[in-house]
HTML snippet that shows the backbone in 3Dmol.js (N, CA, C, O; Angstrom):
<script src="https://3Dmol.org/build/3Dmol-min.js"></script>
<div id="view" style="width:600px;height:400px;position:relative"></div>
<script>
const pdb = `
ATOM      1  N   MET A   1     163.513-250.914-110.328  1.00  0.00           N
ATOM      2  CA  MET A   1     163.637-249.584-110.873  1.00  0.00           C
ATOM      3  C   MET A   1     165.031-249.450-111.501  1.00  0.00           C
ATOM      4  O   MET A   1     166.019-249.867-110.897  1.00  0.00           O
ATOM      5  N   SER A   2     165.117-248.885-112.680  1.00  0.00           N
ATOM      6  CA  SER A   2     166.403-248.752-113.355  1.00  0.00           C
ATOM      7  C   SER A   2     167.095-247.452-112.963  1.00  0.00           C
ATOM      8  O   SER A   2     166.457-246.508-112.496  1.00  0.00           O
ATOM      9  N   SER A   3     168.412-247.420-113.160  1.00  0.00           N
ATOM     10  CA  SER A   3     169.199-246.227-112.857  1.00  0.00           C
ATOM     11  C   SER A   3     169.180-245.273-114.042  1.00  0.00           C
ATOM     12  O   SER A   3     169.110-245.698-115.195  1.00  0.00           O
ATOM     13  N   VAL A   4     169.241-244.000-113.750  1.00  0.00           N
ATOM     14  CA  VAL A   4     169.207-242.945-114.757  1.00  0.00           C
ATOM     15  C   VAL A   4     170.386-242.010-114.491  1.00  0.00           C
ATOM     16  O   VAL A   4     170.648-241.652-113.343  1.00  0.00           O
ATOM     17  N   ALA A   5     171.094-241.616-115.546  1.00  0.00           N
ATOM     18  CA  ALA A   5     172.164-240.637-115.387  1.00  0.00           C
ATOM     19  C   ALA A   5     171.540-239.283-115.084  1.00  0.00           C
ATOM     20  O   ALA A   5     170.735-238.771-115.862  1.00  0.00           O
ATOM     21  N   THR A   6     171.916-238.713-113.958  1.00  0.00           N
ATOM     22  CA  THR A   6     171.402-237.434-113.512  1.00  0.00           C
ATOM     23  C   THR A   6     172.537-236.428-113.520  1.00  0.00           C
ATOM     24  O   THR A   6     173.583-236.660-112.914  1.00  0.00           O
ATOM     25  N   ARG A   7     172.334-235.311-114.204  1.00  0.00           N
ATOM     26  CA  ARG A   7     173.384-234.300-114.317  1.00  0.00           C
ATOM     27  C   ARG A   7     173.164-233.116-113.397  1.00  0.00           C
ATOM     28  O   ARG A   7     173.990-232.204-113.349  1.00  0.00           O
ATOM     29  N   GLY A   8     172.059-233.122-112.667  1.00  0.00           N
ATOM     30  CA  GLY A   8     171.785-232.028-111.744  1.00  0.00           C
ATOM     31  C   GLY A   8     170.673-232.388-110.796  1.00  0.00           C
ATOM     32  O   GLY A   8     170.150-233.502-110.828  1.00  0.00           O
ATOM     33  N   THR A   9     170.315-231.447-109.956  1.00  0.00           N
ATOM     34  CA  THR A   9     169.207-231.643-109.031  1.00  0.00           C
ATOM     35  C   THR A   9     168.645-230.282-108.647  1.00  0.00           C
ATOM     36  O   THR A   9     169.258-229.247-108.909  1.00  0.00           O
ATOM     37  N   VAL A  10     167.496-230.298-108.037  1.00  0.00           N
ATOM     38  CA  VAL A  10     166.903-229.065-107.519  1.00  0.00           C
ATOM     39  C   VAL A  10     166.487-229.291-106.072  1.00  0.00           C
ATOM     40  O   VAL A  10     166.154-230.403-105.662  1.00  0.00           O
ATOM     41  N   VAL A  11     166.516-228.202-105.315  1.00  0.00           N
ATOM     42  CA  VAL A  11     165.972-228.189-103.963  1.00  0.00           C
ATOM     43  C   VAL A  11     164.799-227.223-104.009  1.00  0.00           C
ATOM     44  O   VAL A  11     164.921-226.096-104.488  1.00  0.00           O
ATOM     45  N   ILE A  12     163.678-227.677-103.510  1.00  0.00           N
ATOM     46  CA  ILE A  12     162.452-226.880-103.566  1.00  0.00           C
ATOM     47  C   ILE A  12     162.152-226.313-102.186  1.00  0.00           C
ATOM     48  O   ILE A  12     162.078-227.052-101.205  1.00  0.00           O
ATOM     49  N   ALA A  13     161.981-224.998-102.117  1.00  0.00           N
ATOM     50  CA  ALA A  13     161.579-224.343-100.862  1.00  0.00           C
ATOM     51  C   ALA A  13     160.091-224.600-100.687  1.00  0.00           C
ATOM     52  O   ALA A  13     159.254-223.811-101.125  1.00  0.00           O
ATOM     53  N   GLU A  14     159.778-225.706-100.046  1.00  0.00           N
ATOM     54  CA  GLU A  14     158.400-226.171 -99.952  1.00  0.00           C
ATOM     55  C   GLU A  14     157.486-225.181 -99.253  1.00  0.00           C
ATOM     56  O   GLU A  14     156.299-225.111 -99.572  1.00  0.00           O
ATOM     57  N   GLU A  15     158.011-224.417 -98.310  1.00  0.00           N
ATOM     58  CA  GLU A  15     157.170-223.467 -97.579  1.00  0.00           C
ATOM     59  C   GLU A  15     156.707-222.303 -98.457  1.00  0.00           C
ATOM     60  O   GLU A  15     155.707-221.657 -98.143  1.00  0.00           O
ATOM     61  N   ARG A  16     157.421-222.027 -99.552  1.00  0.00           N
ATOM     62  CA  ARG A  16     157.036-220.925-100.451  1.00  0.00           C
ATOM     63  C   ARG A  16     156.179-221.385-101.622  1.00  0.00           C
ATOM     64  O   ARG A  16     155.531-220.557-102.262  1.00  0.00           O
ATOM     65  N   CYS A  17     156.158-222.670-101.918  1.00  0.00           N
ATOM     66  CA  CYS A  17     155.443-223.180-103.090  1.00  0.00           C
ATOM     67  C   CYS A  17     153.934-223.015-102.899  1.00  0.00           C
ATOM     68  O   CYS A  17     153.386-223.337-101.845  1.00  0.00           O
ATOM     69  N   LYS A  18     153.276-222.504-103.953  1.00  0.00           N
ATOM     70  CA  LYS A  18     151.815-222.367-103.894  1.00  0.00           C
ATOM     71  C   LYS A  18     151.118-223.369-104.821  1.00  0.00           C
ATOM     72  O   LYS A  18     149.906-223.296-105.020  1.00  0.00           O
ATOM     73  N   GLY A  19     151.886-224.297-105.382  1.00  0.00           N
ATOM     74  CA  GLY A  19     151.301-225.355-106.190  1.00  0.00           C
ATOM     75  C   GLY A  19     150.781-224.915-107.536  1.00  0.00           C
ATOM     76  O   GLY A  19     149.837-225.513-108.053  1.00  0.00           O
ATOM     77  N   CYS A  20     151.369-223.882-108.121  1.00  0.00           N
ATOM     78  CA  CYS A  20     150.851-223.334-109.386  1.00  0.00           C
ATOM     79  C   CYS A  20     151.103-224.255-110.589  1.00  0.00           C
ATOM     80  O   CYS A  20     150.448-224.114-111.621  1.00  0.00           O
ATOM     81  N   GLU A  21     152.039-225.187-110.463  1.00  0.00           N
ATOM     82  CA  GLU A  21     152.364-226.186-111.488  1.00  0.00           C
ATOM     83  C   GLU A  21     153.049-225.621-112.728  1.00  0.00           C
ATOM     84  O   GLU A  21     153.178-226.343-113.717  1.00  0.00           O
ATOM     85  N   LEU A  22     153.493-224.372-112.724  1.00  0.00           N
ATOM     86  CA  LEU A  22     154.188-223.822-113.894  1.00  0.00           C
ATOM     87  C   LEU A  22     155.490-224.561-114.184  1.00  0.00           C
ATOM     88  O   LEU A  22     155.915-224.638-115.337  1.00  0.00           O
ATOM     89  N   CYS A  23     156.115-225.098-113.162  1.00  0.00           N
ATOM     90  CA  CYS A  23     157.377-225.806-113.331  1.00  0.00           C
ATOM     91  C   CYS A  23     157.222-227.136-114.078  1.00  0.00           C
ATOM     92  O   CYS A  23     158.162-227.586-114.732  1.00  0.00           O
ATOM     93  N   ILE A  24     156.070-227.754-113.990  1.00  0.00           N
ATOM     94  CA  ILE A  24     155.866-229.081-114.572  1.00  0.00           C
ATOM     95  C   ILE A  24     156.038-229.064-116.103  1.00  0.00           C
ATOM     96  O   ILE A  24     156.880-229.807-116.608  1.00  0.00           O
ATOM     97  N   PRO A  25     155.295-228.268-116.853  1.00  0.00           N
ATOM     98  CA  PRO A  25     155.488-228.276-118.307  1.00  0.00           C
ATOM     99  C   PRO A  25     156.778-227.579-118.750  1.00  0.00           C
ATOM    100  O   PRO A  25     157.237-227.788-119.873  1.00  0.00           O
ATOM    101  N   ALA A  26     157.367-226.749-117.872  1.00  0.00           N
ATOM    102  CA  ALA A  26     158.598-226.038-118.234  1.00  0.00           C
ATOM    103  C   ALA A  26     159.827-226.937-118.199  1.00  0.00           C
ATOM    104  O   ALA A  26     160.859-226.580-118.766  1.00  0.00           O
ATOM    105  N   CYS A  27     159.745-228.073-117.561  1.00  0.00           N
ATOM    106  CA  CYS A  27     160.897-228.967-117.347  1.00  0.00           C
ATOM    107  C   CYS A  27     161.202-229.764-118.620  1.00  0.00           C
ATOM    108  O   CYS A  27     160.453-230.678-118.965  1.00  0.00           O
ATOM    109  N   PRO A  28     162.314-229.422-119.337  1.00  0.00           N
ATOM    110  CA  PRO A  28     162.621-230.134-120.589  1.00  0.00           C
ATOM    111  C   PRO A  28     162.774-231.652-120.443  1.00  0.00           C
ATOM    112  O   PRO A  28     162.265-232.389-121.288  1.00  0.00           O
ATOM    113  N   PRO A  29     163.464-232.149-119.390  1.00  0.00           N
ATOM    114  CA  PRO A  29     163.566-233.616-119.285  1.00  0.00           C
ATOM    115  C   PRO A  29     162.342-234.267-118.633  1.00  0.00           C
ATOM    116  O   PRO A  29     162.316-235.481-118.435  1.00  0.00           O
ATOM    117  N   GLN A  30     161.336-233.466-118.303  1.00  0.00           N
ATOM    118  CA  GLN A  30     160.079-233.948-117.725  1.00  0.00           C
ATOM    119  C   GLN A  30     160.292-234.787-116.467  1.00  0.00           C
ATOM    120  O   GLN A  30     159.745-235.882-116.337  1.00  0.00           O
ATOM    121  N   VAL A  31     161.098-234.254-115.541  1.00  0.00           N
ATOM    122  CA  VAL A  31     161.376-234.968-114.299  1.00  0.00           C
ATOM    123  C   VAL A  31     160.687-234.347-113.087  1.00  0.00           C
ATOM    124  O   VAL A  31     160.919-234.778-111.958  1.00  0.00           O
ATOM    125  N   LEU A  32     159.854-233.353-113.307  1.00  0.00           N
ATOM    126  CA  LEU A  32     159.024-232.810-112.237  1.00  0.00           C
ATOM    127  C   LEU A  32     157.595-233.267-112.459  1.00  0.00           C
ATOM    128  O   LEU A  32     157.090-233.254-113.581  1.00  0.00           O
ATOM    129  N   ARG A  33     156.949-233.674-111.368  1.00  0.00           N
ATOM    130  CA  ARG A  33     155.537-234.062-111.437  1.00  0.00           C
ATOM    131  C   ARG A  33     154.886-233.642-110.127  1.00  0.00           C
ATOM    132  O   ARG A  33     155.545-233.570-109.090  1.00  0.00           O
ATOM    133  N   MET A  34     153.610-233.371-110.183  1.00  0.00           N
ATOM    134  CA  MET A  34     152.912-232.985-108.952  1.00  0.00           C
ATOM    135  C   MET A  34     152.711-234.221-108.093  1.00  0.00           C
ATOM    136  O   MET A  34     152.208-235.249-108.545  1.00  0.00           O
ATOM    137  N   GLY A  35     153.117-234.087-106.853  1.00  0.00           N
ATOM    138  CA  GLY A  35     152.992-235.181-105.910  1.00  0.00           C
ATOM    139  C   GLY A  35     151.759-235.018-105.041  1.00  0.00           C
ATOM    140  O   GLY A  35     150.935-234.130-105.263  1.00  0.00           O
ATOM    141  N   GLU A  36     151.647-235.876-104.064  1.00  0.00           N
ATOM    142  CA  GLU A  36     150.519-235.827-103.137  1.00  0.00           C
ATOM    143  C   GLU A  36     150.867-235.082-101.851  1.00  0.00           C
ATOM    144  O   GLU A  36     149.976-234.716-101.085  1.00  0.00           O
ATOM    145  N   ARG A  37     152.165-234.856-101.612  1.00  0.00           N
ATOM    146  CA  ARG A  37     152.581-234.130-100.411  1.00  0.00           C
ATOM    147  C   ARG A  37     152.082-232.690-100.482  1.00  0.00           C
ATOM    148  O   ARG A  37     151.978-232.106-101.561  1.00  0.00           O
ATOM    149  N   ARG A  38     151.778-232.130 -99.316  1.00  0.00           N
ATOM    150  CA  ARG A  38     151.291-230.751 -99.250  1.00  0.00           C
ATOM    151  C   ARG A  38     152.108-229.974 -98.215  1.00  0.00           C
ATOM    152  O   ARG A  38     152.629-230.541 -97.255  1.00  0.00           O
ATOM    153  N   ASN A  39     152.203-228.675 -98.434  1.00  0.00           N
ATOM    154  CA  ASN A  39     152.906-227.835 -97.469  1.00  0.00           C
ATOM    155  C   ASN A  39     151.920-227.282 -96.441  1.00  0.00           C
ATOM    156  O   ASN A  39     150.760-227.693 -96.406  1.00  0.00           O
ATOM    157  N   ALA A  40     152.380-226.351 -95.606  1.00  0.00           N
ATOM    158  CA  ALA A  40     151.557-225.827 -94.512  1.00  0.00           C
ATOM    159  C   ALA A  40     150.308-225.087 -94.995  1.00  0.00           C
ATOM    160  O   ALA A  40     149.310-225.031 -94.276  1.00  0.00           O
ATOM    161  N   ILE A  41     150.352-224.516 -96.211  1.00  0.00           N
ATOM    162  CA  ILE A  41     149.161-223.824 -96.718  1.00  0.00           C
ATOM    163  C   ILE A  41     148.248-224.749 -97.525  1.00  0.00           C
ATOM    164  O   ILE A  41     147.222-224.316 -98.048  1.00  0.00           O
ATOM    165  N   GLY A  42     148.625-226.015 -97.620  1.00  0.00           N
ATOM    166  CA  GLY A  42     147.796-226.993 -98.319  1.00  0.00           C
ATOM    167  C   GLY A  42     148.085-227.145 -99.798  1.00  0.00           C
ATOM    168  O   GLY A  42     147.370-227.870-100.489  1.00  0.00           O
ATOM    169  N   ALA A  43     149.118-226.479-100.304  1.00  0.00           N
ATOM    170  CA  ALA A  43     149.456-226.585-101.728  1.00  0.00           C
ATOM    171  C   ALA A  43     150.174-227.899-102.005  1.00  0.00           C
ATOM    172  O   ALA A  43     151.060-228.308-101.255  1.00  0.00           O
ATOM    173  N   ARG A  44     149.781-228.550-103.087  1.00  0.00           N
ATOM    174  CA  ARG A  44     150.489-229.767-103.513  1.00  0.00           C
ATOM    175  C   ARG A  44     151.878-229.387-103.979  1.00  0.00           C
ATOM    176  O   ARG A  44     152.070-228.336-104.591  1.00  0.00           O
ATOM    177  N   LEU A  45     152.853-230.246-103.689  1.00  0.00           N
ATOM    178  CA  LEU A  45     154.251-229.966-103.999  1.00  0.00           C
ATOM    179  C   LEU A  45     154.745-230.819-105.150  1.00  0.00           C
ATOM    180  O   LEU A  45     154.341-231.974-105.281  1.00  0.00           O
ATOM    181  N   PRO A  46     155.621-230.265-105.991  1.00  0.00           N
ATOM    182  CA  PRO A  46     156.202-231.073-107.068  1.00  0.00           C
ATOM    183  C   PRO A  46     157.209-232.064-106.516  1.00  0.00           C
ATOM    184  O   PRO A  46     157.915-231.780-105.548  1.00  0.00           O
ATOM    185  N   ASP A  47     157.266-233.228-107.142  1.00  0.00           N
ATOM    186  CA  ASP A  47     158.271-234.247-106.847  1.00  0.00           C
ATOM    187  C   ASP A  47     159.283-234.241-107.971  1.00  0.00           C
ATOM    188  O   ASP A  47     158.933-234.021-109.131  1.00  0.00           O
ATOM    189  N   LEU A  48     160.535-234.481-107.631  1.00  0.00           N
ATOM    190  CA  LEU A  48     161.604-234.593-108.618  1.00  0.00           C
ATOM    191  C   LEU A  48     161.939-236.062-108.783  1.00  0.00           C
ATOM    192  O   LEU A  48     162.239-236.746-107.804  1.00  0.00           O
ATOM    193  N   ILE A  49     161.892-236.551-110.013  1.00  0.00           N
ATOM    194  CA  ILE A  49     162.304-237.925-110.284  1.00  0.00           C
ATOM    195  C   ILE A  49     163.674-237.897-110.954  1.00  0.00           C
ATOM    196  O   ILE A  49     164.104-236.854-111.446  1.00  0.00           O
ATOM    197  N   ALA A  50     164.341-239.009-110.975  1.00  0.00           N
ATOM    198  CA  ALA A  50     165.698-239.090-111.509  1.00  0.00           C
ATOM    199  C   ALA A  50     165.754-238.637-112.963  1.00  0.00           C
ATOM    200  O   ALA A  50     164.835-238.898-113.740  1.00  0.00           O
ATOM    201  N   GLY A  51     166.845-237.951-113.325  1.00  0.00           N
ATOM    202  CA  GLY A  51     167.051-237.525-114.698  1.00  0.00           C
ATOM    203  C   GLY A  51     167.190-236.021-114.870  1.00  0.00           C
ATOM    204  O   GLY A  51     167.255-235.538-116.001  1.00  0.00           O
ATOM    205  N   CYS A  52     167.235-235.272-113.776  1.00  0.00           N
ATOM    206  CA  CYS A  52     167.377-233.812-113.850  1.00  0.00           C
ATOM    207  C   CYS A  52     168.695-233.459-114.548  1.00  0.00           C
ATOM    208  O   CYS A  52     169.724-234.096-114.324  1.00  0.00           O
ATOM    209  N   THR A  53     168.637-232.438-115.392  1.00  0.00           N
ATOM    210  CA  THR A  53     169.844-231.984-116.092  1.00  0.00           C
ATOM    211  C   THR A  53     170.420-230.719-115.472  1.00  0.00           C
ATOM    212  O   THR A  53     171.502-230.285-115.870  1.00  0.00           O
ATOM    213  N   GLY A  54     169.740-230.125-114.525  1.00  0.00           N
ATOM    214  CA  GLY A  54     170.207-228.884-113.920  1.00  0.00           C
ATOM    215  C   GLY A  54     170.079-227.693-114.848  1.00  0.00           C
ATOM    216  O   GLY A  54     170.828-226.725-114.721  1.00  0.00           O
ATOM    217  N   CYS A  55     169.139-227.751-115.780  1.00  0.00           N
ATOM    218  CA  CYS A  55     168.999-226.697-116.799  1.00  0.00           C
ATOM    219  C   CYS A  55     168.504-225.378-116.229  1.00  0.00           C
ATOM    220  O   CYS A  55     168.830-224.317-116.763  1.00  0.00           O
ATOM    221  N   GLY A  56     167.725-225.423-115.156  1.00  0.00           N
ATOM    222  CA  GLY A  56     167.228-224.206-114.531  1.00  0.00           C
ATOM    223  C   GLY A  56     165.912-223.684-115.062  1.00  0.00           C
ATOM    224  O   GLY A  56     165.483-222.605-114.653  1.00  0.00           O
ATOM    225  N   ALA A  57     165.251-224.403-115.958  1.00  0.00           N
ATOM    226  CA  ALA A  57     163.978-223.931-116.502  1.00  0.00           C
ATOM    227  C   ALA A  57     162.933-223.746-115.399  1.00  0.00           C
ATOM    228  O   ALA A  57     162.156-222.793-115.440  1.00  0.00           O
ATOM    229  N   CYS A  58     162.910-224.637-114.428  1.00  0.00           N
ATOM    230  CA  CYS A  58     161.959-224.522-113.318  1.00  0.00           C
ATOM    231  C   CYS A  58     162.197-223.229-112.536  1.00  0.00           C
ATOM    232  O   CYS A  58     161.252-222.546-112.143  1.00  0.00           O
ATOM    233  N   LEU A  59     163.448-222.913-112.321  1.00  0.00           N
ATOM    234  CA  LEU A  59     163.819-221.690-111.612  1.00  0.00           C
ATOM    235  C   LEU A  59     163.336-220.454-112.355  1.00  0.00           C
ATOM    236  O   LEU A  59     162.856-219.501-111.741  1.00  0.00           O
ATOM    237  N   LEU A  60     163.461-220.472-113.661  1.00  0.00           N
ATOM    238  CA  LEU A  60     163.091-219.311-114.470  1.00  0.00           C
ATOM    239  C   LEU A  60     161.589-219.047-114.513  1.00  0.00           C
ATOM    240  O   LEU A  60     161.173-217.894-114.633  1.00  0.00           O
ATOM    241  N   VAL A  61     160.765-220.094-114.417  1.00  0.00           N
ATOM    242  CA  VAL A  61     159.313-219.893-114.508  1.00  0.00           C
ATOM    243  C   VAL A  61     158.632-219.760-113.153  1.00  0.00           C
ATOM    244  O   VAL A  61     157.480-219.331-113.087  1.00  0.00           O
ATOM    245  N   CYS A  62     159.308-220.114-112.087  1.00  0.00           N
ATOM    246  CA  CYS A  62     158.671-220.106-110.762  1.00  0.00           C
ATOM    247  C   CYS A  62     158.468-218.670-110.267  1.00  0.00           C
ATOM    248  O   CYS A  62     159.441-217.945-110.064  1.00  0.00           O
ATOM    249  N   PRO A  63     157.210-218.254-110.071  1.00  0.00           N
ATOM    250  CA  PRO A  63     156.947-216.881-109.622  1.00  0.00           C
ATOM    251  C   PRO A  63     157.325-216.642-108.164  1.00  0.00           C
ATOM    252  O   PRO A  63     157.418-215.496-107.726  1.00  0.00           O
ATOM    253  N   ASP A  64     157.542-217.711-107.416  1.00  0.00           N
ATOM    254  CA  ASP A  64     157.819-217.578-105.987  1.00  0.00           C
ATOM    255  C   ASP A  64     159.252-217.956-105.611  1.00  0.00           C
ATOM    256  O   ASP A  64     159.575-218.089-104.431  1.00  0.00           O
ATOM    257  N   PHE A  65     160.103-218.127-106.616  1.00  0.00           N
ATOM    258  CA  PHE A  65     161.529-218.410-106.390  1.00  0.00           C
ATOM    259  C   PHE A  65     161.736-219.592-105.440  1.00  0.00           C
ATOM    260  O   PHE A  65     162.483-219.501-104.466  1.00  0.00           O
ATOM    261  N   CYS A  66     161.063-220.697-105.742  1.00  0.00           N
ATOM    262  CA  CYS A  66     161.102-221.878-104.885  1.00  0.00           C
ATOM    263  C   CYS A  66     162.254-222.831-105.188  1.00  0.00           C
ATOM    264  O   CYS A  66     162.505-223.752-104.412  1.00  0.00           O
ATOM    265  N   PHE A  67     162.953-222.630-106.293  1.00  0.00           N
ATOM    266  CA  PHE A  67     163.949-223.602-106.733  1.00  0.00           C
ATOM    267  C   PHE A  67     165.380-223.117-106.552  1.00  0.00           C
ATOM    268  O   PHE A  67     165.708-221.969-106.850  1.00  0.00           O
ATOM    269  N   GLU A  68     166.222-224.015-106.058  1.00  0.00           N
ATOM    270  CA  GLU A  68     167.670-223.862-106.113  1.00  0.00           C
ATOM    271  C   GLU A  68     168.139-224.974-107.044  1.00  0.00           C
ATOM    272  O   GLU A  68     167.800-226.139-106.836  1.00  0.00           O
ATOM    273  N   VAL A  69     168.913-224.627-108.065  1.00  0.00           N
ATOM    274  CA  VAL A  69     169.343-225.589-109.074  1.00  0.00           C
ATOM    275  C   VAL A  69     170.824-225.868-108.908  1.00  0.00           C
ATOM    276  O   VAL A  69     171.627-224.949-108.746  1.00  0.00           O
ATOM    277  N   TYR A  70     171.174-227.136-108.952  1.00  0.00           N
ATOM    278  CA  TYR A  70     172.567-227.568-108.843  1.00  0.00           C
ATOM    279  C   TYR A  70     172.907-228.446-110.034  1.00  0.00           C
ATOM    280  O   TYR A  70     172.132-229.323-110.413  1.00  0.00           O
ATOM    281  N   LYS A  71     174.062-228.205-110.615  1.00  0.00           N
ATOM    282  CA  LYS A  71     174.522-229.000-111.743  1.00  0.00           C
ATOM    283  C   LYS A  71     175.780-229.741-111.301  1.00  0.00           C
ATOM    284  O   LYS A  71     176.699-229.142-110.741  1.00  0.00           O
ATOM    285  N   TYR A  72     175.815-231.051-111.556  1.00  0.00           N
ATOM    286  CA  TYR A  72     176.962-231.870-111.171  1.00  0.00           C
ATOM    287  C   TYR A  72     178.076-231.745-112.208  1.00  0.00           C
ATOM    288  O   TYR A  72     177.808-231.601-113.401  1.00  0.00           O
ATOM    289  N   ASP A  73     179.325-231.802-111.749  1.00  0.00           N
ATOM    290  CA  ASP A  73     180.464-231.802-112.671  1.00  0.00           C
ATOM    291  C   ASP A  73     180.478-233.070-113.523  1.00  0.00           C
ATOM    292  O   ASP A  73     180.802-233.036-114.711  1.00  0.00           O
ATOM    293  N   GLU A  74     180.121-234.181-112.896  1.00  0.00           N
ATOM    294  CA  GLU A  74     180.036-235.475-113.582  1.00  0.00           C
ATOM    295  C   GLU A  74     178.658-236.063-113.321  1.00  0.00           C
ATOM    296  O   GLU A  74     178.159-235.975-112.199  1.00  0.00           O
ATOM    297  N   PRO A  75     178.031-236.661-114.332  1.00  0.00           N
ATOM    298  CA  PRO A  75     176.706-237.294-114.097  1.00  0.00           C
ATOM    299  C   PRO A  75     176.800-238.385-113.036  1.00  0.00           C
ATOM    300  O   PRO A  75     177.820-239.064-112.918  1.00  0.00           O
ATOM    301  N   VAL A  76     175.728-238.544-112.270  1.00  0.00           N
ATOM    302  CA  VAL A  76     175.635-239.595-111.269  1.00  0.00           C
ATOM    303  C   VAL A  76     174.453-240.489-111.612  1.00  0.00           C
ATOM    304  O   VAL A  76     173.499-240.048-112.253  1.00  0.00           O
ATOM    305  N   LEU A  77     174.515-241.728-111.189  1.00  0.00           N
ATOM    306  CA  LEU A  77     173.383-242.625-111.397  1.00  0.00           C
ATOM    307  C   LEU A  77     172.419-242.468-110.249  1.00  0.00           C
ATOM    308  O   LEU A  77     172.821-242.505-109.086  1.00  0.00           O
ATOM    309  N   ALA A  78     171.164-242.297-110.561  1.00  0.00           N
ATOM    310  CA  ALA A  78     170.134-242.093-109.565  1.00  0.00           C
ATOM    311  C   ALA A  78     168.944-242.978-109.862  1.00  0.00           C
ATOM    312  O   ALA A  78     168.688-243.310-111.019  1.00  0.00           O
ATOM    313  N   THR A  79     168.212-243.365-108.827  1.00  0.00           N
ATOM    314  CA  THR A  79     166.979-244.120-108.983  1.00  0.00           C
ATOM    315  C   THR A  79     165.908-243.477-108.142  1.00  0.00           C
ATOM    316  O   THR A  79     166.214-242.797-107.162  1.00  0.00           O
ATOM    317  N   GLY A  80     164.666-243.676-108.501  1.00  0.00           N
ATOM    318  CA  GLY A  80     163.544-243.228-107.691  1.00  0.00           C
ATOM    319  C   GLY A  80     163.335-241.736-107.677  1.00  0.00           C
ATOM    320  O   GLY A  80     163.820-241.010-108.545  1.00  0.00           O
ATOM    321  N   ALA A  81     162.602-241.291-106.672  1.00  0.00           N
ATOM    322  CA  ALA A  81     162.244-239.872-106.537  1.00  0.00           C
ATOM    323  C   ALA A  81     163.092-239.213-105.462  1.00  0.00           C
ATOM    324  O   ALA A  81     163.508-239.860-104.501  1.00  0.00           O
ATOM    325  N   ALA A  82     163.337-237.959-105.626  1.00  0.00           N
ATOM    326  CA  ALA A  82     164.038-237.140-104.624  1.00  0.00           C
ATOM    327  C   ALA A  82     163.116-236.025-104.208  1.00  0.00           C
ATOM    328  O   ALA A  82     162.061-235.836-104.814  1.00  0.00           O
ATOM    329  N   ARG A  83     163.491-235.279-103.185  1.00  0.00           N
ATOM    330  CA  ARG A  83     162.682-234.127-102.757  1.00  0.00           C
ATOM    331  C   ARG A  83     163.359-232.883-103.134  1.00  0.00           C
ATOM    332  O   ARG A  83     162.848-231.795-102.866  1.00  0.00           O
TER     333      ARG A  83
END
`;
const viewer = $3Dmol.createViewer("view");
viewer.addModel(pdb, "pdb");
viewer.setStyle({}, {cartoon: {color: "spectrum"}});
viewer.zoomTo();
viewer.render();
</script>
């Protein structure tokens, strides 16, 4: 797996997510995808893959305020998926 410069990250409040998938097409760098993990209500949860820019588009479209967005001062190299 190759390294990707990541300028931000998100933390997802998994207990609030209802799996509506609005965040997936809203993500400009296309680093959110629906995963197989499910929360307590059975909703599929989005996975974050390397390359987040911290733009906040996911936060703006999420009806349940599930996202906390963080932007790094300096890009970091990341590989694989994060939660």
